Every structure is written in C-alpha cells, then in structure tokens.
C-alpha positions as CSV (number, residue, x, y, z in Angstrom):
1,M,-24.6,-18.9,-16.3
2,T,-24.8,-20.7,-12.9
3,R,-25.3,-25.0,-13.5
4,T,-27.9,-26.5,-10.9
5,L,-26.7,-29.4,-9.3
6,R,-28.6,-32.4,-10.0
7,V,-29.2,-34.2,-7.0
8,A,-31.7,-37.3,-5.6
9,P,-33.8,-36.1,-3.2
10,S,-32.7,-38.5,-0.4
11,N,-28.9,-37.4,-0.9
12,A,-29.8,-33.7,0.1
13,D,-28.5,-34.0,3.2
14,Q,-25.1,-35.4,1.8
15,A,-25.1,-32.9,-0.9
16,R,-25.3,-29.9,2.0
17,A,-22.5,-31.5,4.1
18,W,-20.3,-32.2,0.8
19,D,-21.2,-29.1,-0.8
20,G,-20.9,-26.8,2.4
21,S,-18.7,-26.8,5.7
22,E,-17.7,-31.1,5.5
23,G,-16.1,-30.3,1.9
24,E,-14.5,-27.4,3.0
25,Y,-12.8,-29.4,5.2
26,W,-11.6,-32.1,3.4
27,A,-10.5,-29.3,0.8
28,Q,-8.7,-27.4,2.9
29,E,-6.8,-30.5,4.5
30,A,-6.3,-32.7,2.0
31,D,-3.1,-33.6,2.3
32,Q,-4.1,-35.2,5.6
33,F,-6.8,-37.2,4.1
34,D,-4.4,-38.3,1.3
35,R,-2.0,-39.8,3.9
36,A,-4.3,-41.0,6.1
37,L,-5.1,-43.5,3.5
38,R,-1.6,-43.7,1.3
39,A,-1.3,-47.1,2.8
40,Y,-4.2,-48.9,0.9
41,R,-3.1,-46.5,-2.6
42,T,-1.1,-49.4,-4.4
43,R,-2.8,-52.3,-3.3
44,F,-6.2,-50.5,-4.4
45,L,-5.3,-49.1,-7.8
46,D,-3.4,-52.4,-8.8
47,A,-7.1,-54.3,-8.2
48,A,-8.2,-51.5,-10.4
49,G,-5.8,-52.9,-13.0
50,I,-6.4,-49.5,-15.3
51,G,-4.9,-50.1,-18.4
52,P,-2.7,-47.6,-20.8
53,A,-5.5,-46.3,-23.0
54,E,-8.6,-47.0,-20.4
55,R,-11.6,-44.9,-19.5
56,V,-12.1,-44.4,-16.2
57,L,-14.6,-42.6,-13.8
58,D,-14.1,-42.1,-10.3
59,I,-16.8,-42.0,-8.0
60,G,-17.0,-39.6,-4.6
61,C,-13.2,-38.3,-5.9
62,G,-12.8,-35.9,-3.2
63,T,-9.9,-33.7,-4.0
64,G,-8.8,-36.0,-6.3
65,E,-5.9,-37.7,-5.5
66,T,-7.3,-41.1,-6.8
67,T,-8.7,-39.5,-10.3
68,R,-4.9,-38.1,-10.8
69,D,-3.6,-41.6,-10.3
70,A,-5.8,-43.1,-12.4
71,A,-5.3,-40.3,-15.3
72,R,-1.6,-41.3,-15.3
73,R,-2.3,-44.9,-15.5
74,A,-4.5,-44.4,-18.6
75,G,-2.4,-41.9,-20.2
76,A,-4.2,-42.4,-23.5
77,G,-7.3,-42.8,-21.9
78,H,-8.9,-40.4,-19.7
79,A,-10.4,-40.3,-16.2
80,V,-13.3,-38.6,-15.2
81,G,-13.7,-37.5,-11.0
82,L,-17.4,-37.2,-9.9
83,D,-17.9,-35.6,-6.2
84,L,-20.8,-33.7,-4.5
85,S,-18.3,-30.8,-3.2
86,A,-17.5,-27.6,-5.3
87,E,-14.6,-26.8,-2.6
88,M,-12.9,-30.2,-3.0
89,L,-13.4,-30.1,-7.0
90,S,-11.3,-26.9,-7.4
91,V,-8.6,-28.3,-5.4
92,A,-8.7,-31.6,-8.1
93,R,-8.6,-29.4,-10.6
94,Q,-5.7,-27.4,-9.9
95,R,-3.8,-30.1,-8.6
96,A,-4.0,-31.5,-12.0
97,A,-3.1,-28.9,-13.7
98,A,-0.3,-28.6,-11.8
99,E,0.7,-32.0,-12.4
100,Q,-0.2,-31.1,-16.4
101,L,-2.7,-34.0,-16.3
102,S,-5.0,-32.7,-19.3
103,N,-6.5,-36.2,-19.1
104,A,-8.1,-36.0,-15.7
105,V,-11.5,-33.6,-15.7
106,F,-13.8,-33.6,-12.7
107,E,-17.6,-33.0,-12.7
108,Q,-19.8,-31.8,-9.5
109,A,-22.3,-34.6,-9.9
110,D,-24.5,-37.3,-7.7
111,A,-23.0,-40.3,-9.0
112,Q,-26.8,-41.6,-7.6
113,V,-28.7,-39.7,-10.5
114,H,-25.8,-38.0,-12.8
115,P,-26.5,-39.2,-16.3
116,L,-23.7,-41.0,-17.0
117,P,-23.4,-41.9,-20.5
118,E,-24.2,-45.5,-21.1
119,D,-21.0,-48.3,-21.9
120,E,-19.0,-45.5,-21.3
121,F,-16.4,-46.5,-18.8
122,D,-14.0,-49.3,-18.8
123,A,-13.4,-49.4,-14.9
124,A,-15.5,-47.4,-11.9
125,I,-13.2,-46.9,-8.7
126,S,-14.1,-45.4,-5.5
127,R,-11.9,-45.0,-2.7
128,T,-13.8,-44.6,0.7
129,G,-16.8,-42.6,-1.2
130,T,-19.5,-45.1,-2.0
131,M,-20.9,-45.2,1.6
132,F,-22.5,-42.2,1.4
133,F,-25.4,-42.7,-1.0
134,A,-28.9,-42.6,0.4
135,D,-29.8,-45.4,-2.4
136,P,-27.1,-47.3,-3.0
137,A,-29.0,-49.6,-5.4
138,A,-29.7,-46.7,-7.7
139,A,-26.5,-45.7,-7.4
140,F,-24.8,-49.2,-8.5
141,R,-27.6,-49.4,-11.1
142,N,-26.2,-46.0,-12.3
143,V,-22.9,-47.0,-12.3
144,A,-23.7,-50.4,-14.2
145,R,-25.0,-48.1,-16.8
146,G,-21.9,-46.3,-17.2
147,L,-19.7,-49.0,-17.7
148,R,-19.1,-51.3,-20.9
149,P,-20.0,-55.0,-20.3
150,G,-17.2,-56.1,-18.5
151,G,-16.3,-53.1,-16.9
152,R,-14.5,-53.4,-13.7
153,F,-16.0,-51.4,-10.2
154,V,-13.4,-51.4,-7.6
155,Q,-14.3,-50.3,-4.7
156,L,-12.3,-49.7,-1.2
157,V,-14.8,-49.4,1.9
158,W,-14.6,-49.5,5.4
159,Q,-15.1,-52.7,7.7
160,V,-17.0,-52.4,11.0
161,P,-16.4,-49.9,13.8
162,Q,-15.1,-52.6,16.1
163,R,-12.1,-53.1,13.7
164,N,-11.4,-49.8,13.1
165,E,-9.4,-48.1,16.0
166,W,-9.2,-44.9,14.7
167,F,-13.0,-44.4,14.8
168,T,-13.6,-45.6,18.4
169,A,-10.6,-44.5,20.1
170,F,-12.1,-40.9,18.5
171,T,-15.4,-40.7,19.3
172,T,-15.0,-42.5,22.9
173,A,-12.8,-39.6,23.9
174,L,-15.0,-37.2,22.4
175,A,-18.1,-38.7,24.1
176,A,-17.0,-37.5,27.2
177,G,-18.9,-40.3,28.8
178,R,-21.9,-39.8,26.8
179,D,-23.7,-42.8,24.8
180,L,-23.8,-41.6,21.9
181,P,-26.5,-42.2,19.0
182,T,-25.9,-45.0,16.8
183,P,-27.3,-44.8,13.4
184,P,-28.8,-47.6,11.5
185,P,-26.3,-49.5,10.2
186,D,-27.3,-48.9,6.6
187,A,-27.8,-45.3,7.0
188,P,-25.4,-43.0,4.8
189,G,-22.1,-43.2,6.8
190,P,-18.7,-44.5,6.8
191,F,-19.9,-48.0,8.1
192,A,-23.0,-48.2,5.3
193,L,-20.9,-50.4,3.5
194,A,-19.3,-52.6,5.8
195,D,-21.5,-55.8,5.4
196,P,-19.9,-57.9,2.9
197,D,-23.1,-59.6,2.2
198,R,-25.1,-56.5,2.2
199,V,-22.5,-55.1,-0.6
200,S,-22.2,-58.4,-2.5
201,A,-26.5,-58.4,-2.7
202,L,-26.8,-55.0,-3.8
203,L,-24.1,-55.3,-6.7
204,T,-25.6,-58.5,-8.1
205,D,-29.0,-57.1,-8.0
206,A,-27.9,-54.2,-9.7
207,G,-26.1,-56.0,-12.3
208,F,-22.6,-56.5,-11.3
209,R,-20.9,-60.5,-10.9
210,A,-20.7,-61.4,-7.5
211,P,-18.1,-59.3,-5.8
212,H,-14.5,-60.7,-4.8
213,I,-14.2,-59.2,-1.4
214,E,-10.9,-58.8,0.3
215,A,-10.1,-57.3,3.9
216,L,-7.4,-55.4,4.4
217,T,-5.5,-53.2,7.0
218,A,-3.4,-51.1,7.3
219,P,-2.2,-48.0,9.6
220,M,-3.8,-44.7,9.1
221,H,-2.0,-41.6,9.5
222,F,-3.6,-38.4,11.7
223,G,-0.3,-36.1,11.6
224,A,3.2,-35.9,12.1
225,D,2.8,-35.5,15.4
226,P,0.0,-35.3,18.5
227,E,-0.3,-31.8,18.5
228,T,-0.9,-31.8,14.7
229,A,-3.2,-34.6,15.1
230,Q,-5.6,-33.3,17.6
231,R,-6.3,-30.0,15.5
232,F,-6.6,-32.6,12.4
233,V,-9.6,-34.4,14.3
234,T,-11.1,-32.4,16.4
235,G,-11.6,-30.3,13.1
236,L,-13.0,-33.3,11.9
237,L,-15.1,-34.1,14.6
238,G,-15.6,-31.0,16.3
239,W,-18.9,-31.3,16.3
240,L,-19.0,-33.9,18.9
241,L,-17.7,-31.4,21.7
242,T,-20.5,-28.7,21.2
243,E,-23.2,-29.7,23.5
244,L,-20.3,-30.0,26.2
245,D,-19.7,-27.9,29.5
246,E,-16.4,-26.2,29.6
247,D,-15.0,-29.0,32.3
248,A,-16.7,-31.9,30.1
249,R,-14.6,-30.5,26.9
250,A,-11.4,-30.4,28.7
251,R,-12.2,-34.0,29.7
252,A,-13.0,-35.0,25.9
253,L,-9.7,-33.1,24.9
254,A,-7.5,-35.0,27.2
255,D,-8.5,-38.5,26.5
256,L,-8.1,-37.1,22.8
257,R,-4.6,-36.2,23.5
258,A,-3.6,-38.9,25.7
259,S,-4.8,-41.6,22.6
260,L,-3.2,-39.7,20.1
261,E,0.3,-39.7,22.5
262,A,-0.4,-43.9,23.0
263,H,-0.6,-44.3,19.5
264,R,3.1,-41.9,18.6
265,T,5.3,-43.4,16.2
266,P,8.5,-42.4,14.6
267,E,6.3,-42.1,11.4
268,G,3.7,-40.5,13.0
269,V,0.6,-40.7,14.6
270,L,-0.9,-44.3,13.6
271,Y,-3.9,-46.0,14.5
272,P,-5.1,-49.5,12.4
273,S,-7.7,-49.9,10.2
274,A,-9.5,-52.3,8.2
275,T,-11.1,-51.6,5.3
276,W,-13.0,-53.9,2.2
277,L,-11.3,-54.5,-0.9
278,V,-14.8,-55.1,-3.5
279,T,-14.1,-56.0,-6.7
280,T,-16.3,-56.7,-9.3
281,A,-17.0,-56.3,-13.3
282,R,-20.4,-55.5,-15.0
283,C,-22.4,-58.5,-16.2
C-alpha cells in the first residue's frame, strides 16, 4: 500500500522540489554536500549535547549524516530523521544499515505538520534544514510539541548572503550580468532565518526560551579541484543558465571557473561561509 505524504499546503512547492529533481541531486552528491559543511560538524553536535540514552529528532535530515551522528552519541537511545525527499532518505537508510546503526530511523514527513508524539524527544536538531518552511512559526510549534519540557532545540542556519561568499560568487558568475530577482527575506530558502531577531521571535512565540544565537564562520568545501567543483556547482545552480544564449552561458561558466580557480587550496576549493548556531529549549 502506497503511503501518501502529508504536506502543509504552503509547503507544496518545497515538497515537489525536494521529493523531485532537487532531492535526487542531493542524494547523488551526498558525499560532497556533507563535505561542504564538515567544518561545522563538531561544533554543531557539541551544542546539541546529546546524551547516551536520549531520543533525538533530526529535522530536514537529508541523507542522514547528522542523524547517524546523533544515533552514535545516543547509543542507548535513538535518532529519528525527517525529510521530504524519498531519494535522500533511501541513501540515509542505506548508510545507517552499512554502519549497523539500528537506532537511526528515517521517515518521509513534513515536520511542519507531521504528528509528532507529544513530549517524545529530548533534543531536536537541524543542520541547514529549517530555513525552507513556508510557515516556520507552525513548524517550530510542532517541534515544541514533540519535545519534552526542557528539551533542547539546536539549529544551524545561514547568515545573510553578503557574509557567504560562496553564494554571492556563484550567483554573480552565473547571472552573467543580469539582475536576478531577490525573493522576500522571509521566503522559504537558504537565508530565510538569517535575521536573528526574527528567529528569536519565532522561537519564543512557539514556546521556546529566548535562544542563544552564536555567529560561526568556517570554510565550505566545494570539490577537490576546480573541475570537480564546477561540475558540482553547475549541477546545483545550473537552472540559472537555462535562459542564457550561447555566448552568455560561456561567459558565465568562464567567470565561475575563474572564481573556483581563485579559491583553490591544497585542501580543495574553499569559500568563506557564515552561519548562526541557534540553541534553545522548550519552556
């Protein structure tokens, strides 16, 4: 029997993307996406403070690296990863099975409306996953419902685009001189939670304590060399090239390659990035 995915109507576009071509690409490139954020891994997990028998919810878990990390730390407990993408969850399950992590489980679900068991989890985590909710207020209320009183909620979200050179460099190159439309700052997308005041208000209104919001910076890794990085970035942002003519497309790719070459290091192609580490607890 096929299970129908329950999705908030406001998240329908996100579900189509993540359970479609976008999620498929992330599943195919799971290793590189995880490698890109690897410099934040330890700090993020340490902030979650996961104990050896705790129950952990991972929101927007993708291919499951953070869920598996949580499951290892909660050896006598368990970790539940939620995501909209069937393809990414398939990878997550395969990797958990390969590591024999029987306490890591994965569910295809929209965390904005998924019926979480009340007071079930000791901690909720999300590594760059909560910015895509159409209604983050509803999502955070639902997360609060699933956490026990005092349960922790730790998120890693992007700071503004201007502090993330990887984003500005890639979009400027691929725009090829065009003025790209700027979505509203609170629209679902990578930078929807870049305003700390907005994040704080959303969380406190949802039943959380005033959050501690810490600025972090770290290099993001986009490939071992510029050629590999260009393949990865054009796979991720290639939609920006679809309306360009042949000359403009060639210019855009040349500009991207020049930027990647300028960021080549012995450790790979690295760009500065900036995030907020948001830590709070249910009231």
